[in-house]
Kinemage of the C-alpha trace (Angstrom):
@kinemage 1
@onewidth
@group {chain A} dominant
@subgroup {mainchain}
@vectorlist {calphas} color= white
{ca met a 1} P -36.178 -11.594 18.814
{ca pro a 2} L -36.775 -12.294 15.372
{ca asp a 3} L -33.946 -12.965 12.700
{ca gln a 4} L -33.116 -9.620 11.105
{ca arg a 5} L -30.732 -10.945 8.404
{ca ile a 6} L -31.343 -9.785 4.769
{ca leu a 7} L -31.909 -12.479 2.126
{ca tyr a 8} L -31.393 -11.619 -1.373
{ca ile a 9} L -32.813 -13.991 -4.272
{ca ser a 10} L -31.544 -13.335 -7.792
{ca ser a 11} L -33.717 -14.108 -10.971
{ca glu a 12} L -30.832 -16.444 -12.016
{ca gly a 13} L -31.426 -18.903 -9.249
{ca gln a 14} L -28.876 -17.724 -6.823
{ca ala a 15} L -29.931 -16.952 -3.113
{ca gly a 16} L -28.392 -16.249 0.244
{ca val a 17} L -28.034 -13.837 3.065
{ca ile a 18} L -26.308 -10.575 2.158
{ca ala a 19} L -26.584 -8.611 5.430
{ca ala a 20} L -26.979 -9.135 9.217
{ca asp a 21} L -29.558 -6.548 9.500
{ca phe a 22} L -31.283 -3.689 7.653
{ca asn a 23} L -28.827 -1.157 8.851
{ca ala a 24} L -25.769 -3.276 7.531
{ca phe a 25} L -27.695 -3.750 4.181
{ca met a 26} L -28.157 0.127 3.948
{ca gln a 27} L -24.520 0.657 4.566
{ca leu a 28} L -23.585 -1.873 2.020
{ca ile a 29} L -25.638 -0.365 -0.684
{ca val a 30} L -24.665 3.122 0.195
{ca met a 31} L -20.898 2.578 0.219
{ca his a 32} L -20.819 -0.248 -2.476
{ca pro a 33} L -23.774 0.317 -4.888
{ca tyr a 34} L -22.166 -2.294 -6.983
{ca trp a 35} L -22.369 -4.995 -4.239
{ca gln a 36} L -23.851 -7.706 -6.698
{ca asp a 37} L -20.688 -7.221 -8.681
{ca leu a 38} L -18.552 -7.744 -5.718
{ca leu a 39} L -19.999 -11.313 -5.543
{ca lys a 40} L -19.706 -11.748 -9.152
{ca phe a 41} L -16.150 -10.988 -9.200
{ca ser a 42} L -15.262 -12.983 -5.939
{ca gly a 43} L -13.313 -15.619 -7.524
{ca gly a 44} L -15.424 -18.316 -5.939
{ca gly a 45} L -16.061 -16.375 -2.568
{ca lys a 46} L -12.507 -15.097 -1.945
{ca leu a 47} L -12.508 -11.903 0.185
{ca ala a 48} L -9.311 -10.715 -1.326
{ca glu a 49} L -10.740 -10.898 -4.787
{ca met a 50} L -13.868 -8.923 -3.684
{ca arg a 51} L -11.579 -6.113 -2.438
{ca arg a 52} L -9.547 -6.193 -5.856
{ca ala a 53} L -12.874 -6.019 -7.785
{ca ala a 54} L -13.966 -3.102 -5.258
{ca ile a 55} L -11.043 -1.014 -6.367
{ca ala a 56} L -11.896 -1.272 -10.152
{ca leu a 57} L -15.680 -1.038 -9.460
{ca glu a 58} L -15.292 2.130 -7.234
{ca ala a 59} L -13.128 3.805 -9.932
{ca met a 60} L -15.475 2.868 -12.686
{ca thr a 61} L -18.682 4.044 -10.470
{ca ala a 62} L -16.751 7.283 -9.861
{ca asp a 63} L -15.986 7.885 -13.517
{ca glu a 64} L -19.749 7.372 -14.292
{ca glu a 65} L -21.185 9.273 -11.346
{ca glu a 66} L -19.568 12.497 -10.733
{ca asp a 67} L -21.475 13.267 -7.530
{ca leu a 68} L -20.972 9.862 -5.972
{ca glu a 69} L -19.377 10.936 -2.767
{ca glu a 70} L -21.773 13.895 -2.321
{ca ala a 71} L -24.722 11.400 -2.984
{ca arg a 72} L -23.342 9.000 -0.294
{ca glu a 73} L -22.671 11.618 2.226
{ca ser a 74} L -26.205 12.975 1.843
{ca ile a 75} L -27.734 9.554 2.129
{ca lys a 76} L -25.726 8.686 5.176
{ca ser a 77} L -26.848 11.823 6.840
{ca glu a 78} L -30.392 11.494 6.123
{ca leu a 79} L -30.691 7.988 7.212
{ca ser a 80} L -28.199 8.489 10.278
{ca leu a 81} L -26.060 5.714 8.836
{ca lys a 82} L -22.812 5.034 10.726
{ca glu a 83} L -19.655 4.381 8.741
{ca pro a 84} L -19.162 0.714 8.214
{ca val a 85} L -16.170 -0.673 9.545
{ca asp a 86} L -15.626 -2.891 6.701
{ca ala a 87} L -18.880 -3.501 4.443
{ca ile a 88} L -17.052 -5.804 2.173
{ca ala a 89} L -15.873 -8.149 5.005
{ca ala a 90} L -19.484 -7.976 6.345
{ca leu a 91} L -20.845 -8.918 2.921
{ca his a 92} L -18.473 -11.749 2.587
{ca arg a 93} L -19.243 -12.924 6.050
{ca ala a 94} L -22.987 -12.746 5.680
{ca val a 95} L -22.838 -14.834 2.325
{ca ser a 96} L -20.085 -17.304 3.441
{ca thr a 97} L -21.289 -17.961 6.972
{ca ser a 98} L -25.259 -18.369 6.306
{ca asn a 99} L -26.921 -21.679 6.944
{ca val a 100} L -29.869 -20.382 4.949
{ca ile a 101} L -31.163 -22.775 2.177
{ca val a 102} L -33.539 -21.452 -0.338
{ca arg a 103} L -35.295 -23.917 -2.398
{ca ser a 104} L -37.215 -23.369 -5.634
{ca ser a 105} L -40.191 -25.653 -6.137
{ca phe a 106} L -38.771 -26.514 -9.546
{ca asp a 107} L -34.974 -26.666 -9.237
{ca gly a 108} L -34.080 -27.662 -5.800
{ca pro a 109} L -31.540 -25.477 -3.709
{ca ala a 110} L -30.511 -22.010 -4.932
{ca gln a 111} L -26.954 -21.523 -6.054
{ca ser a 112} L -24.301 -19.483 -4.047
{ca leu a 113} L -24.263 -15.727 -4.578
{ca phe a 114} L -20.576 -16.030 -5.074
{ca asn a 115} L -19.378 -16.554 -8.786
{ca thr a 116} L -16.177 -17.614 -10.015
{ca phe a 117} L -15.116 -14.482 -12.121
{ca thr a 118} L -12.302 -12.104 -11.106
{ca ala a 119} L -11.652 -8.495 -11.752
{ca asp a 120} L -8.470 -9.552 -13.685
{ca gly a 121} L -10.736 -11.807 -16.008
{ca ser a 122} L -12.988 -8.844 -16.901
{ca pro a 123} L -11.894 -6.292 -19.785
{ca ser a 124} L -14.303 -3.620 -18.462
{ca leu a 125} L -12.567 -3.834 -14.885
{ca arg a 126} L -8.844 -4.812 -15.597
{ca gly a 127} L -7.945 -1.364 -16.952
{ca tyr a 128} L -8.960 0.045 -13.433
{ca leu a 129} L -6.708 -2.211 -11.565
{ca glu a 130} L -3.503 -0.803 -13.179
């Protein structure tokens, strides 16, 4: 059976596996459309930091998108997506346990998708944590 993992390559030289398969990827982007920010505010790849960031990002997204839950339910229904058990943990696991190395012809191996920022250090997210 072919490998079904989903590989993401950013324009900033980061790359890695973000989901075990297409279904897990769709669950991730429906439940956490801000998934890239979960990696950005992971404190260097810490699941607990990703969960803290998710609280702030979910609140911020809900403020900006009034029909967020309705849209999620509609997409899940149309695509027959199951409710993910823990999409954040699945993202963390996919990124942190992958043995895939992406190389550029110019810069060598790509950087990790995890960044060192935290939600506490972000002025735009900090207010949503209190």
